[in-house]
C-alpha angles and dihedrals in degrees: 000000000000123000114268130195119216119195121220117252114244118228111213091205094052095045094043088055092048094047091046091056091046090049092053093047090045091051092048093050098041099042095073090050090058094047090059104018119203133156094238092060092046093052092044092051091049091050090053103037105037096058092041094051091044090052092049092051090048090052092046095050099028106053107119144155120223114200129189134150092276104043152353108234119198116207124186106190106301094345125091102221098188152315127239128188109233091221088060092059113097105164142031116192135178115245138164094196111145098208118135110281142134090279125104094188129071094222097080143172119225108215111203112198141159094281100041139280136317133185120221134170110200114189091222095045100167093051090047092052093046091050092051092048091049088059095040113020091181092074112119119220121212121187095343111136 
């Protein structure tokens, strides 16, 4: 079976909430710079905000799960979050838990494996599950329909 990359779904509710918080913080940090404009403040704000916003967009658009016979690799933007052996996975379960994880959607799959748990939200969920089960047919599914 050839390696396949699955992109994370993107939840409009989750990302609207995140961008709303960022917008408020941005406004609160930039507003004083406009009340007393000076080039130092402008450069400092650009050095802080441009990389941060670029990183957030990269995370939002670049979260993906690469699956092959040997491993499931989780990438969050430019960062490799982790690697899991498919034979170590024993359960996939539906969850809507919003805790921090390499999942940009709120409709998530909890992967229970030998070293713990991980939440993912592949856009093509059914194909992702079928691929995992083709590698390890012993995986139990709970609430995934």
